[in-house]
N, C-alpha and C positions, 0 to 999 in steps of 0.2 A: 495379481496386482499386490504391490507392497502397500503398507499403511498410508504412505504419502499419497500414492496414486488413488487409493480408495477414498481418502478425504477429499482430494481435489475433484474426483468424479462426483462424489456425493453432493459436494457444494455446487457444482454445475447443475445437477439435477434439480436442486432446491432453488436455484437462481440466486445463490449467494456469491458475490463477487469479492475477490480478495487475492492474496498472494501468499506464497510460502515464504516465511521469514521469521524474524526475532521480534518479540515484544519489546517496544522501546525502553520500558522501564525494568525488564528482567531479560537481559541479553542471553542468558543461559538456556531459556526455553524456546526452542524452535517449534514452529507449528504453522498452521493455516490461520492467517489474520484476515478476517473479513474487512472490506473497506468501511472505514468509519468506526470500527469496533476498538475497544480499549484492551481487549484480551484475545487470547487464542480461542479458536473454535475447534473442538475435538470431541465429536460424538463417540469416538472409540473409547474414551477414557471418562467422559463427562455425562452422567445420567441425564441432566437437564438438556444438554445439547442433543443427545440422542432422541429424547422424547419430542423436542421441538422439531427435529427432522422428521420423525415419523408422522407428526401431526401436519406439518407443512406439505408433505407428500401423500397424505391421506392413506397411510399404510394400515394394514391389518396385521397386528402382532399377537402371536399366540405363544405364551410362555409356559413351559412345563419343567418338571424337575430334570435338570441336566441337559435340556435343549430348548431352543427357541426357533419359531418359524416367522419370518417377516414377509408379507406379501405387498408388493408395490402395485400401483394402479395399472401399470402396463402388463400385468400378469407375471411379473418376475417374482419368484419365490426363492428365498435363501434360508437355508437351515444351518444352524451352528450347534454344536455340542460341546459340553464341558462341565466341570464341576462348579464353576463360578457363574451362576444363573444371570447376574447382572452383566457380567463381561460378555457372555454369549448373546444376550439380548441386544447390547449395543452394537456388537459386530454384525449380527444379522440385520439390524436396521441399516447400518452403514453399507453393507454389501448389497442390500435390496435397492438402496438409494443409488449406489454407484452404477448398478445394472440399468437404472432408468436413464443414466446420462448418455447411453448409446442413442436413445431415441430423441434426445434433446437437440 
């Protein structure tokens, strides 16, 4: 899955409705815009969005130096590795959420 597909699947798993598009006040920033929100939702780049996603889906997240494991309720486990611990944590959370969308 590319990033757009990951975000859309993660949103479905979390019950976040919206669409892919542009923010009305900043046309150059494309992303997933949840219905009724005034900003993009992107847990791949925003720590707060990633944490909210993990909490909404009751994930267990284990962060280590250079890798992270995110476990979703349905037993889906995603591991990411890399030098940027925050980035790999966000991506592991989004991938675990997206894997849950199969069962939604």
